[in-house]
C-alpha positions, 0 to 999 in steps of 0.5 A, a space after each residue: 615589397 609590402 611593409 619592408 623596413 630598410 636603412 640607408 648606409 654608406 662607406 665613403 660614398 658607397 651606398 647600400 640599402 641594409 635589410 634586417 632578415 634576422 627575424 623574417 626570411 629575405 624574399 625579394 626577387 631580382 626585379 624588386 632588388 633592381 627597383 630598390 637600387 634605382 636611383 630615380 624610381 627606388 631607394 638608390 644604392 650601389 649594393 643591397 645588404 642582407 643581415 640574416 641569423 647566425 650560421 656557420 659558426 658566426 654571429 650573422 649571416 650576410 648576403 650582398 646583392 649589386 645594383 643589377 641584382 647579381 649576388 656576390 661574395 664579398 663587399 668590404 665597405 658593406 660588411 663595415 655598415 652591416 657590423 654598425 648596424 647590428 650593434 645599433 639594433 642591439 643585437 650585438 654588445 662585443 666590439 668583435 662581430 663575425 659574419 658568414 658569406 658564401 663559406 667565408 668567415 668575416 670578423 669585424 671590429 668596432 673601433 673607439 673612434 667610430 671606424 670599423 676594421 674588417 679582417 678581409 682574409 688572405 689574397 688569392 692570386 691563383 688564376 683558377 680560384 680568381 677565376 682568371 684564364 692564365 697559364 701560371 700565377 704572375 705579378 703581371 699579366 698582358 691582357 688583350 682588350 679589343 686588340 690593345 694590350 694592357 697590363 693588369 694585376 689580378 687577385 681575389 679577395 672574395 670576388 675577382 679584381 683586375 688592377 691597372 697602374 695608372 699615372 693620374 687617376 683623374 685622367 684614367 679611362 675608367 668609363 671606357 676601359 673599365 666596362 670592357 675589362 669587366 666583361 672580358 672572356 678571361 674573367 669568366 665570372 666578371 671582374 671589378 676593375 681598379 685604376 691605381 696611382 702610386 704616390 708613394 709606398 704608403 699612399 695610393 690613389 684609386 678609382 674602381 669600376 665595379 662589377 654590376 654596378 659601374 664606377 663607385 665612389 669607394 670599393 673596399 675590396 678593390 682597395 685591398 686588391 690594389 694594395 695586395 698586388 702593390 705589396 706583391 710587386 714589392 711597390 708598397 708598404 705594410 701600412 697604406 692609405 688608399 685615397 678613393 673619390 669618397 674618402 680614405 681607407 687604410 690597408 694593413 698587410 704583412 704579406 704571404 699567408 697573413 690576413 689583410 686588414 681594412 679600416 674605415 668609416 660606416 655611416 647611417 644615412 636614414 631609415 625608412 619603410 615602404 608601404 604596401 
């Protein structure tokens, strides 16, 4: 960790350690990532985000590591923060900045009000692509969790999500049910678990148990997943406010093969440097 410079950032309380690896290769091992993410002995974060040089026709490369050091294919709140960071570093002048992650192209737009909009791509409902063990694509799936059946929706936004409808997010069994679904054998890569309360067609509340992290104050791909599943069922409008414990995201999705857009804040907390 000698000489490691970093920036602490957050999007609705979903917090990150951001590393600029555009000039020197990223070379942290799993134990070091877990140490940095530790809130008592390290810096503390939900994810570590790495900005890398341009690749795959995009302005920058982008990698995401959970607090347990597992690497994942997307982080919606995170990509807003790395877009803000490359602008603050002077690496990008345009309002539209693109990032490559695991073969995906993510387009971000820095807005005049300080928020960042992200093209999150088209939701993937095909079970094999999530991945999720199911015989056929459906709006709702029964899932046996230790002998109790729960109803879920399933979708991928670059990472897998299961979403449960609840009457009240405040009373939802996030801490008890979340980790059991996260490790369910029908999700071979694990899964993020959302607990969604519909207030009306344009407003939902959401709590998310995040794979490899635990419950977070906000999850960008989780918000997109909840809206995508609600839209597929005909329960939500094209423009939806998603109220999370850390604040609000706005999700826009026309549906079908159109991309889903997420808009929210990206905030720099502080800069730091770990001495050798």
